[in-house]
C-alpha positions as CSV (number, residue, x, y, z in Angstrom):
1,M,141.1,349.2,-47.3
2,A,143.5,350.4,-45.3
3,D,147.3,351.1,-46.6
4,H,149.5,348.5,-46.0
5,Y,152.4,351.2,-45.8
6,E,150.4,353.1,-43.5
7,V,149.5,350.2,-41.2
8,L,153.2,349.4,-40.8
9,G,154.2,353.1,-39.9
10,V,156.7,353.2,-42.8
11,S,157.2,355.0,-46.1
12,R,156.8,353.7,-49.3
13,D,160.5,353.6,-50.3
14,A,161.4,351.8,-47.0
15,S,163.7,349.0,-47.2
16,T,162.7,345.3,-46.3
17,D,164.7,345.6,-43.0
18,E,162.8,348.9,-42.0
19,I,159.4,347.1,-42.6
20,K,160.6,344.1,-40.7
21,K,161.6,346.2,-37.7
22,A,158.1,348.0,-37.9
23,Y,156.3,344.7,-37.6
24,R,158.0,343.2,-34.8
25,R,157.6,346.5,-32.6
26,L,153.9,346.4,-33.5
27,A,153.4,342.6,-33.5
28,R,154.6,342.6,-30.0
29,Q,152.2,345.3,-28.7
30,L,149.4,344.1,-30.4
31,H,149.8,340.0,-30.2
32,P,146.5,338.6,-28.4
33,D,149.0,336.9,-25.9
34,V,150.2,340.4,-24.9
35,N,147.3,342.5,-25.7
36,P,143.8,340.9,-25.4
37,G,141.6,343.4,-26.6
38,E,139.2,343.4,-29.7
39,D,140.9,346.6,-31.1
40,A,144.1,345.3,-30.9
41,A,143.2,341.7,-32.6
42,E,141.8,343.3,-35.5
43,R,145.0,345.5,-35.7
44,F,147.3,342.6,-35.1
45,K,145.4,341.0,-38.1
46,L,146.3,344.2,-40.4
47,V,149.6,344.5,-39.4
48,T,150.2,340.7,-40.1
49,H,148.6,341.2,-43.3
50,A,150.5,344.3,-44.3
51,Y,154.0,342.6,-43.4
52,D,153.0,339.6,-45.4
53,V,152.5,341.8,-48.6
54,L,155.1,344.1,-48.3
55,S,157.9,341.8,-47.0
56,D,157.7,339.9,-50.4
57,D,159.1,341.5,-53.6
58,D,156.7,339.9,-55.9
59,S,153.6,340.7,-54.0
60,R,155.1,344.4,-52.8
61,R,155.5,345.1,-56.6
62,R,152.0,344.0,-57.3
63,Y,150.5,346.3,-54.4
64,D,152.8,349.3,-55.4
65,M,151.2,348.9,-59.2
66,G,147.9,349.0,-58.0
67,G,147.2,345.4,-57.9
68,G,145.2,345.0,-55.2
69,D,146.7,343.3,-51.8
70,G,149.2,342.0,-54.2
71,A,149.6,339.4,-51.6
72,A,150.0,335.5,-52.8
73,G,149.1,332.8,-50.8
74,N,147.5,334.9,-47.8
75,F,145.0,332.8,-46.0
76,G,142.3,335.4,-44.4
77,G,144.8,338.1,-43.2
78,F,147.1,335.5,-41.7
79,G,150.7,334.9,-42.9
80,G,153.9,335.0,-42.0
81,F,153.8,332.5,-39.5
82,G,157.6,331.7,-39.6
83,D,158.3,335.5,-39.1
84,I,155.7,335.3,-36.2
85,F,157.8,332.8,-34.6
86,E,160.8,334.7,-35.2
87,T,159.5,338.1,-33.5
88,F,158.1,335.9,-30.8
89,F,161.1,333.6,-30.1
90,G,164.2,335.7,-31.6
91,A,167.1,334.4,-34.0
92,S,169.8,332.5,-32.6
93,Q,173.2,332.6,-33.9
94,G,173.5,329.4,-36.1
95,G,170.1,329.5,-37.6
96,G,168.7,328.0,-34.2
97,R,165.8,330.5,-33.6
98,G,166.1,330.4,-29.9
99,A,166.2,326.8,-29.3
100,R,168.8,325.3,-26.9
101,P,171.4,322.4,-27.8
102,R,170.1,319.2,-25.5
103,S,173.0,318.0,-22.9
104,R,175.0,314.9,-23.7
105,R,174.4,314.0,-20.2
106,E,171.4,312.0,-19.7
107,R,169.6,310.3,-16.7
108,G,170.3,306.6,-16.7
109,Q,167.5,303.9,-17.4
110,D,166.2,302.2,-14.3
111,A,167.2,298.4,-13.7
112,L,165.3,295.3,-12.5
113,V,166.6,292.6,-11.3
114,R,165.0,289.6,-9.2
115,V,165.9,287.6,-6.1
116,S,164.5,284.3,-4.9
117,L,163.9,284.0,-0.5
118,D,163.3,281.0,1.3
119,L,159.9,281.8,3.4
120,G,162.5,281.8,6.4
121,D,164.3,284.9,4.9
122,V,161.1,286.5,5.4
123,V,160.6,286.0,9.0
124,F,163.1,288.6,9.8
125,G,164.5,289.7,6.5
126,A,167.7,289.2,5.1
127,H,171.0,290.1,3.3
128,R,171.7,289.9,-0.1
129,D,174.9,290.6,-2.5
130,I,172.9,290.8,-6.1
131,E,175.2,290.9,-9.3
132,V,173.7,293.3,-11.4
133,D,174.8,294.0,-15.1
134,T,174.2,297.4,-16.5
135,A,175.9,300.7,-17.8
136,V,179.0,302.4,-15.5
137,L,180.9,305.0,-16.0
138,C,183.8,304.9,-18.0
139,E,187.4,304.7,-16.0
140,T,189.1,306.0,-19.3
141,C,187.7,309.3,-20.0
142,Q,185.6,309.5,-16.7
143,G,182.3,310.2,-18.9
144,S,183.8,313.2,-21.1
145,C,183.4,311.0,-23.7
146,C,186.6,312.2,-25.5
147,Q,190.4,311.0,-25.7
148,E,192.8,312.3,-22.8
149,G,193.4,315.7,-24.0
150,T,190.9,316.4,-26.4
151,S,187.3,318.1,-26.1
152,P,183.9,318.5,-27.5
153,V,184.2,321.0,-30.2
154,T,181.4,323.6,-31.7
155,C,179.6,322.0,-34.5
156,D,180.2,324.0,-37.5
157,I,177.0,324.0,-39.1
158,C,174.7,324.7,-36.4
159,G,177.0,326.8,-34.8
160,G,176.6,325.6,-31.5
161,S,172.7,325.9,-31.3
162,G,172.1,322.3,-32.0
163,H,169.3,323.5,-34.9
164,V,169.5,324.3,-38.2
165,Q,166.4,326.3,-39.5
166,R,164.9,326.1,-43.1
167,Q,162.8,328.6,-44.9
168,V,160.0,326.9,-47.1
169,R,157.4,328.9,-49.1
170,S,153.5,327.3,-48.7
171,L,150.5,328.6,-49.2
172,L,150.6,330.1,-46.1
173,G,153.6,332.2,-46.7
174,N,157.1,332.3,-45.7
175,V,157.3,329.2,-43.3
176,V,160.4,329.0,-41.0
177,T,161.1,325.5,-39.6
178,S,164.0,324.8,-36.9
179,Q,165.1,320.9,-36.4
180,P,168.1,319.4,-35.0
181,C,171.4,319.7,-36.5
182,G,172.2,316.3,-38.2
183,T,175.9,316.7,-37.8
184,C,176.1,317.0,-34.0
185,E,172.6,315.4,-33.3
186,G,171.5,318.4,-31.6
187,Y,174.1,318.6,-29.0
188,G,175.8,321.5,-30.3
189,T,179.2,319.7,-30.3
190,T,180.9,317.4,-32.1
191,I,183.7,315.0,-30.8
192,P,186.4,314.2,-33.3
193,H,188.5,312.1,-31.0
194,P,186.3,309.7,-29.2
195,C,187.8,307.8,-26.5
196,G,188.5,304.3,-27.5
197,T,187.3,302.7,-24.5
198,C,184.0,303.7,-24.5
199,G,183.4,304.6,-28.0
200,G,182.5,308.3,-27.0
201,Q,179.6,307.4,-24.5
202,G,181.5,308.0,-21.7
203,R,179.8,304.6,-20.1
204,V,180.3,301.1,-20.7
205,R,178.9,297.6,-19.6
206,S,179.9,296.0,-16.8
207,R,178.7,293.7,-13.7
208,R,178.8,294.9,-10.5
209,T,177.6,293.9,-7.4
210,V,175.2,295.5,-5.1
211,S,174.6,294.8,-1.3
212,L,170.9,294.9,-0.7
213,D,168.8,294.3,3.1
214,I,165.7,293.0,2.5
215,P,163.3,294.1,5.2
216,A,161.3,291.4,6.9
217,G,157.5,290.9,5.7
218,V,158.1,291.1,2.1
219,E,156.1,288.8,-0.2
220,T,156.0,287.6,-4.1
221,G,155.8,290.7,-6.4
222,L,157.0,293.3,-4.0
223,R,159.5,295.2,-5.6
224,L,162.2,297.5,-3.5
225,Q,163.8,300.4,-4.9
226,L,167.1,301.6,-4.7
227,P,167.8,305.3,-6.0
228,G,170.6,306.1,-7.7
229,S,171.8,302.3,-8.3
230,G,170.7,301.9,-11.8
231,E,173.0,302.3,-14.9
232,V,174.9,305.5,-15.1
233,G,173.7,307.8,-18.1
234,K,175.3,308.8,-21.2
235,A,178.1,311.0,-20.7
236,G,178.7,310.5,-17.1
237,G,174.7,311.4,-16.1
238,P,172.9,310.4,-13.5
239,N,172.0,306.9,-12.8
240,G,168.8,305.5,-12.8
241,D,167.2,303.5,-10.3
242,L,167.8,300.0,-9.3
243,Y,164.3,297.6,-8.7
244,V,164.4,294.4,-7.1
245,E,161.9,292.1,-7.4
246,V,161.0,289.8,-4.7
247,T,159.8,286.0,-5.3
248,V,159.2,284.0,-2.1
249,N,159.8,280.1,-2.4
250,A,157.2,277.8,-1.2
251,H,157.7,276.2,1.8
252,P,157.3,271.9,2.2
253,A,155.7,272.4,5.8
254,F,154.5,276.4,6.2
255,S,152.3,278.6,4.2
256,R,151.8,282.6,4.9
257,D,148.6,284.1,5.8
258,G,149.2,287.7,5.9
259,D,151.5,288.0,9.2
260,D,151.0,284.8,10.5
261,L,152.4,281.2,9.4
262,L,150.5,278.2,8.8
263,A,151.1,274.4,9.4
264,T,149.7,271.2,10.1
265,L,150.2,268.6,12.9
266,E,149.4,265.1,12.6
267,V,148.5,263.6,15.8
268,S,148.0,260.0,16.5
269,M,144.7,258.8,18.2
270,T,145.8,257.5,21.3
271,D,147.9,261.1,21.9
272,A,144.4,263.1,20.4
273,I,142.8,261.0,23.1
274,L,145.1,261.2,26.2
275,G,146.8,264.4,25.3
276,T,150.9,265.1,25.4
277,E,153.2,267.3,24.4
278,T,155.7,267.8,21.3
279,T,158.1,269.8,20.1
280,I,158.0,271.1,16.2
281,Q,161.0,272.8,14.1
282,G,159.6,276.2,13.6
283,L,161.3,278.6,10.8
284,D,163.2,280.1,13.4
285,G,164.1,277.5,15.9
286,E,162.1,275.1,18.2
287,V,158.2,275.6,19.0
288,D,157.1,273.6,22.2
289,L,153.3,272.4,22.0
290,E,150.7,271.2,24.5
291,I,148.6,268.8,22.8
292,R,145.0,268.7,25.6
293,A,143.8,265.3,25.6
294,G,140.2,265.0,23.5
295,V,141.4,267.6,20.8
296,Q,139.6,267.2,17.5
297,S,141.0,267.0,13.8
298,G,140.7,270.9,12.7
299,D,141.4,272.3,16.0
300,V,144.1,275.0,16.1
301,L,146.7,275.6,18.2
302,T,148.1,279.3,18.3
303,I,151.6,280.1,19.4
304,K,152.0,283.8,20.0
305,G,154.9,286.0,18.4
306,R,156.0,282.9,16.1
307,G,154.6,284.5,13.0
308,I,156.2,286.9,10.2
309,T,157.6,290.3,11.3
310,P,155.7,292.6,9.4
311,L,157.3,295.0,6.7
312,R,156.2,298.3,8.1
313,G,156.2,297.0,11.9
314,T,157.7,295.1,14.9
315,Q,155.2,293.1,16.2
316,R,155.5,289.8,14.7
317,G,152.5,287.3,13.6
318,D,151.4,284.6,15.3
319,L,152.1,280.8,14.5
320,R,148.7,278.6,13.9
321,V,149.0,274.9,13.8
322,G,146.2,272.8,12.7
323,V,145.3,269.3,14.0
324,Q,145.1,266.2,11.8
325,V,144.2,263.4,13.9
326,L,145.4,260.3,12.3
327,T,143.4,257.4,12.4
328,P,144.9,253.7,12.3
329,T,144.3,251.3,9.6
330,R,145.7,248.5,10.3
331,L,145.3,246.8,13.5
332,D,146.6,243.3,14.8
333,S,144.0,241.2,16.7
334,A,145.6,242.0,20.1
335,Q,145.2,245.8,19.4
336,R,141.8,245.5,17.8
337,A,140.3,243.4,21.0
338,L,141.6,246.6,23.1
339,I,139.8,248.9,21.0
340,E,137.0,246.8,20.7
341,D,137.0,246.2,24.8
342,F,137.5,250.3,24.9
343,A,134.5,250.8,22.9
344,K,132.0,248.6,24.8
345,K,133.3,250.1,28.0
346,T,132.8,253.7,26.7
347,K,129.2,252.9,24.9
348,A,129.9,255.6,22.1
349,P,126.9,256.8,20.1
350,D,125.9,255.5,16.9
351,P,127.2,257.5,13.9
352,Q,124.6,260.1,13.0
353,L,124.3,262.8,10.3
354,A,126.0,266.1,11.9
355,Q,126.3,270.0,10.4
356,F,127.4,269.5,7.2
357,Q,130.9,270.2,6.3
358,Q,133.3,271.3,3.4
359,G,136.2,268.8,4.5
360,L,139.1,268.4,6.4
361,F,141.0,270.7,4.4
362,S,138.0,273.6,4.1
363,K,137.5,272.9,8.3
364,L,141.3,273.4,8.4
365,R,141.0,276.5,6.6
366,D,138.3,278.0,7.9
367,R,139.7,277.4,11.6
368,F,142.4,279.3,10.5
369,R,140.8,282.3,9.7
370,S,138.4,282.4,12.6
371,H,141.2,281.9,15.2
């Protein structure tokens, strides 16, 4: 078995610091991440094991007295993981082992608000002023978190590193751990005199108004993103984003099919027979309709360009109006006589089975989809 002193290249009366320096120098040269060769890996094991034995006073004494390896708590030649961490990550003042303090400035959280629109707002888009209850920058301290004339001070526990280290003996040797400082919560500084308005947070809750231009063509469930309009972060950190979720209210007369608008028009039997012209009130003004003579229930009248402006585009959809012919249910004797006379003169065929239909509403739906 190789002599541990020879492995590290130090004399038998070398001090602890000399042993540590020798180990750090060799570990940097032989670590597998730096030197992937098999010989280097074996030497790294030997160097690490030798340092494990000689860095501990008790195990070094047993080794010097001929007590074999003398190492207590080694595991297969690997040990001193805390020292390995120190070798490759260094040690900072205050015991932080190279860890940096975290910043008090944090990005604010995103915010979500919901807005209801009428179907008419979807045709061309709409403008809304939305009330948002979020965190805003503290006007008193402007995000510094401190009272006027004061500032954060370096934590005297971690020395400004934001971390403290603890050394623990285990079966693997001396293990050094690093964790956030409990005094400064990992910031590296403390605030002896926090702002009285925000309590040292750098922000306060407030209601504010956000102006929003809602584009045409939106639909229920769509979320619009407003970057940087969410809540401000701690200590004046950057704002999060604001998301606006849209809900489109149902309309009593119109429904939507993509970029098209759908409606149903009730037509009297006489107007259906003779034809007529009429005007209906659309979502964006009056619409003139020409009903041809002999129109049937389920026929669809299409008015180009009177639908919805698409979300990404300029060409509006169509307005499609399904016809429903109304049959009179109450006739006086004179009206009935006229209808009977009309029936005799036209000699209409007897009722008979025709192609199966799913009913009026299914028929209208199918007609809408086919046009």
